[in-house]
C-alpha positions as CSV (number, residue, x, y, z in Angstrom):
1,M,153.6,126.9,158.6
2,A,151.7,125.7,155.5
3,R,150.0,129.1,155.2
4,E,153.4,130.9,155.5
5,S,154.9,128.6,152.9
6,G,151.9,129.4,150.5
7,L,152.3,133.1,151.2
8,Q,156.0,132.9,150.6
9,G,155.3,131.3,147.2
10,W,153.4,134.4,146.1
11,R,156.2,136.7,146.9
12,W,157.2,138.8,143.9
13,R,160.6,139.7,145.0
14,E,163.4,138.1,146.8
15,A,164.3,139.3,150.3
16,S,167.5,141.3,150.5
17,V,169.7,142.7,153.4
18,L,170.0,145.9,151.5
19,P,167.1,148.5,151.8
20,G,165.8,150.8,148.9
21,F,164.1,148.3,146.6
22,G,161.2,150.6,146.0
23,L,163.3,153.7,145.3
24,T,165.8,151.8,142.9
25,L,162.8,150.0,141.1
26,G,161.3,153.2,140.5
27,Y,164.4,154.8,139.3
28,T,165.0,151.8,136.9
29,V,161.5,152.1,135.5
30,L,161.6,155.8,134.9
31,Y,165.1,155.5,133.4
32,L,164.2,152.8,131.0
33,S,160.9,154.6,130.2
34,L,162.7,157.7,129.3
35,I,165.5,156.3,127.4
36,V,164.0,153.3,125.7
37,L,160.2,152.9,126.0
38,L,159.2,156.5,125.3
39,P,161.1,156.8,121.9
40,I,160.0,153.4,120.9
41,A,156.4,154.2,121.9
42,A,156.5,157.4,119.7
43,L,157.8,155.4,116.8
44,V,154.9,152.9,117.1
45,V,152.3,155.5,117.3
46,K,153.7,157.4,114.5
47,A,153.7,154.1,112.3
48,T,150.4,152.7,113.5
49,T,148.5,155.8,112.9
50,A,149.4,156.2,109.3
51,P,146.7,155.3,106.9
52,L,146.7,151.7,105.7
53,D,147.3,152.5,102.0
54,A,150.4,154.8,102.9
55,V,151.8,151.8,104.9
56,L,151.1,149.3,101.9
57,H,152.6,151.8,99.4
58,T,155.7,152.2,101.4
59,L,156.3,148.5,102.2
60,A,155.6,147.7,98.4
61,E,158.0,150.2,97.0
62,P,160.9,148.4,94.8
63,R,163.5,150.4,96.5
64,V,162.3,149.2,100.0
65,L,162.0,145.6,99.0
66,A,165.5,145.8,97.4
67,A,167.0,147.3,100.6
68,L,165.2,144.6,102.8
69,R,166.6,141.8,100.6
70,L,170.1,143.2,100.6
71,S,170.2,144.1,104.4
72,F,168.8,140.6,105.5
73,G,170.4,138.7,102.7
74,A,173.9,140.0,103.2
75,A,173.5,140.0,107.2
76,L,172.5,136.2,106.8
77,L,175.5,135.4,104.6
78,A,177.9,137.2,106.9
79,A,176.5,135.6,110.0
80,S,177.0,132.1,108.3
81,I,180.6,132.9,107.4
82,N,181.2,134.0,110.9
83,A,179.6,130.9,112.3
84,V,182.1,128.7,110.3
85,F,185.3,130.7,110.8
86,G,184.4,132.0,114.1
87,L,184.2,128.6,115.4
88,V,187.8,127.9,114.2
89,V,189.0,131.2,115.8
90,A,187.4,130.5,119.0
91,W,188.7,126.9,119.1
92,V,192.3,128.0,118.4
93,L,192.3,130.8,120.9
94,T,190.7,128.5,123.7
95,R,192.5,125.3,123.1
96,Y,196.0,126.2,122.0
97,D,198.6,128.2,123.5
98,F,201.0,129.9,121.2
99,A,203.1,133.0,120.9
100,G,201.0,136.1,120.2
101,R,197.7,134.4,121.4
102,R,196.8,137.2,123.9
103,L,197.4,139.9,121.0
104,L,195.2,137.9,118.7
105,D,192.6,137.5,121.2
106,A,192.6,141.3,121.9
107,L,192.3,141.9,118.1
108,I,188.9,140.1,118.1
109,D,187.3,142.9,120.0
110,L,188.7,145.7,117.8
111,P,185.5,145.9,115.8
112,F,183.8,146.6,119.0
113,A,185.9,149.6,119.8
114,L,186.6,150.9,116.4
115,P,184.2,153.5,115.1
116,T,182.0,151.9,112.4
117,A,182.8,154.9,110.0
118,V,186.6,154.1,110.5
119,S,185.8,150.4,109.6
120,G,184.1,151.5,106.4
121,I,186.8,153.7,105.3
122,A,189.4,151.0,105.9
123,L,187.6,148.4,104.0
124,V,187.2,150.9,101.0
125,T,191.0,151.5,101.2
126,V,191.8,147.8,101.1
127,F,189.1,146.5,98.6
128,A,188.7,149.4,96.3
129,D,189.7,148.6,92.7
130,D,193.0,150.6,93.4
131,G,193.4,149.2,96.9
132,M,196.0,146.9,98.4
133,V,193.7,143.8,97.8
134,G,191.3,145.2,95.4
135,Q,193.8,145.7,92.7
136,W,194.6,142.1,92.7
137,L,190.9,141.1,92.7
138,A,190.2,143.5,89.9
139,A,192.8,141.9,87.7
140,L,190.8,138.7,88.2
141,G,187.7,140.2,87.3
142,L,186.4,140.4,91.0
143,K,184.8,143.6,92.3
144,V,184.2,143.9,96.0
145,A,183.8,147.6,96.8
146,Y,180.5,149.2,95.8
147,T,178.7,145.8,95.4
148,W,176.8,143.6,97.6
149,V,179.9,141.5,98.2
150,G,181.5,144.6,99.9
151,V,178.3,144.9,102.1
152,T,178.9,141.3,103.2
153,V,182.6,141.9,103.9
154,A,181.7,144.8,106.0
155,L,179.0,142.7,108.0
156,T,181.5,139.9,108.4
157,L,183.9,142.4,110.0
158,I,181.6,143.8,112.6
159,G,179.9,140.3,113.4
160,I,182.9,138.2,114.1
161,P,183.4,139.2,117.8
162,F,179.9,138.1,118.8
163,V,180.5,134.6,117.4
164,V,184.0,134.1,118.9
165,R,183.1,135.6,122.3
166,T,179.8,133.5,122.7
167,L,181.7,130.3,121.7
168,Q,184.6,130.7,123.8
169,P,183.1,130.0,127.2
170,A,181.2,127.1,125.7
171,I,184.5,125.7,124.3
172,M,186.2,126.1,127.7
173,A,183.5,124.2,129.4
174,L,184.3,121.2,127.3
175,D,186.2,118.4,129.1
176,P,189.0,117.3,126.6
177,A,188.9,114.0,128.3
178,V,185.5,113.3,126.6
179,E,187.0,114.0,123.1
180,E,190.0,111.7,124.0
181,A,187.8,108.9,125.2
182,A,185.8,109.2,121.9
183,I,189.0,108.8,119.8
184,S,190.2,106.0,122.0
185,L,187.1,104.1,121.3
186,G,187.7,104.4,117.6
187,A,185.8,107.3,116.5
188,S,187.5,109.5,114.0
189,R,188.1,113.2,114.5
190,W,185.4,114.3,112.2
191,H,182.9,111.7,114.0
192,T,184.2,113.2,117.3
193,F,183.3,116.6,116.2
194,L,179.8,116.0,115.0
195,R,178.8,113.6,117.8
196,V,180.7,115.0,120.9
197,I,181.9,118.6,120.3
198,L,179.1,120.1,118.1
199,P,176.1,119.0,120.1
200,A,177.7,120.6,123.3
201,I,178.4,124.0,121.6
202,L,175.6,124.0,119.2
203,P,173.3,126.4,121.6
204,A,176.2,129.1,121.9
205,L,177.0,128.7,118.1
206,L,173.4,129.6,117.3
207,T,173.3,132.4,119.9
208,G,176.4,133.9,118.2
209,F,175.0,133.4,114.9
210,T,171.8,135.1,115.8
211,L,173.6,138.1,117.4
212,A,175.9,138.6,114.4
213,F,172.8,138.4,112.2
214,A,170.8,140.9,114.2
215,R,174.0,143.3,114.5
216,G,174.5,143.0,110.7
217,V,170.6,144.0,110.0
218,G,171.0,147.1,111.7
219,E,174.6,148.1,110.7
220,Y,175.1,151.5,109.0
221,G,178.4,153.2,109.5
222,S,180.8,150.6,108.1
223,V,178.5,149.8,105.2
224,I,177.6,153.0,103.5
225,F,181.2,153.8,102.5
226,I,181.8,150.4,100.9
227,A,178.4,149.8,99.5
228,G,178.3,152.6,96.9
229,N,174.6,153.3,97.9
230,V,173.2,152.5,94.6
231,P,169.3,152.5,94.5
232,L,167.7,149.1,94.0
233,H,171.3,147.4,94.0
234,T,173.6,148.4,97.0
235,E,171.2,150.3,99.4
236,I,170.7,149.2,102.9
237,M,167.5,149.6,104.9
238,P,169.1,152.1,107.6
239,L,170.3,154.3,104.8
240,L,166.9,154.2,103.1
241,I,165.3,155.5,106.5
242,I,167.8,158.3,106.7
243,I,167.0,159.2,102.9
244,K,163.2,159.4,103.8
245,L,164.1,161.5,106.8
246,E,166.0,163.9,104.6
247,Q,163.1,164.1,102.2
248,F,160.9,164.9,105.2
249,D,158.9,161.7,104.6
250,Y,158.5,161.2,108.4
251,T,155.6,158.7,108.0
252,G,157.6,156.6,105.6
253,A,160.6,156.6,107.8
254,A,158.4,155.7,110.7
255,I,156.8,152.9,108.9
256,L,160.4,151.4,108.0
257,G,161.5,152.0,111.3
258,F,158.6,150.1,112.8
259,L,159.3,147.2,110.4
260,M,162.9,147.1,111.6
261,L,161.7,147.4,115.2
262,A,159.4,144.4,114.8
263,L,162.0,142.2,113.0
264,S,164.5,143.2,115.8
265,F,162.2,142.2,118.4
266,V,161.7,138.8,116.9
267,M,165.4,138.2,116.8
268,L,165.9,139.3,120.4
269,L,163.1,136.8,121.3
270,V,165.1,134.0,119.5
271,I,168.4,135.1,121.1
272,N,166.7,134.7,124.6
273,L,165.2,131.3,123.7
274,L,168.6,130.0,122.5
275,Q,170.4,131.4,125.6
276,A,167.7,129.8,127.9
277,W,168.1,126.5,125.9
278,Q,172.0,126.8,126.5
279,R,171.5,127.4,130.2
280,R,169.1,124.4,130.6
281,R,171.7,122.1,128.7
282,L,174.5,123.3,131.1
283,G,172.3,122.6,134.0
284,L,172.3,126.2,135.2
285,G,168.4,126.5,135.5
286,A,166.1,128.7,133.6
């Protein structure tokens, strides 16, 4: 029995009543290799086989540094905004029942379904200097469209669903009786939020923040219409990769693509670590 238990401990797959594990595993590996691994491997090979001086020259271009600064800076700012206001939206949609709640809840997913180009055109229509909102902001000396502010607005729009949808299950798992007990013991509402609510939803909040940040870094369609695409000012990294391809600078495009791939891998690793932390806090296992 001990030997059998030891052998069972070395089994690399769980037993299943359904046959076909080998065939389905082979199909899975083949599918992922053709769709995901092969293109990524080609990009890595193209970038890593480039001469070192070409890599350093590409990464040190002022245009590249400015695009990196804008892409990551605007994505970080937009994710931070969504972390604050997305928490409020998720709390309202989860804890309160009011007329139109289902409609409002459905609108949260609209940026998922809406083509990004349509989102960009809509934002320009609203925030241009002659737009419905932009004309009033222009009168106050505030310019949104064709500035870094417009880029941040676009990334905030496409990032809000990630924060709200990640937070809603965590808020639903909170027992309102715990909050009521804290208040009955004399804790203020702000103290209850900081010491009772926030620690419980913090992993979900960080996961939503990271997802929104990662989505914003790679966004293209909704940004190029409102950014203005001025080199060194409002040019994002995905657009710069497209420009290098149009200039037949395939090596430069591959180097920038590999850089974005590496940064995306790091963000994906952070997201998985945060989700594992959340599962451990909820007692769901690793």
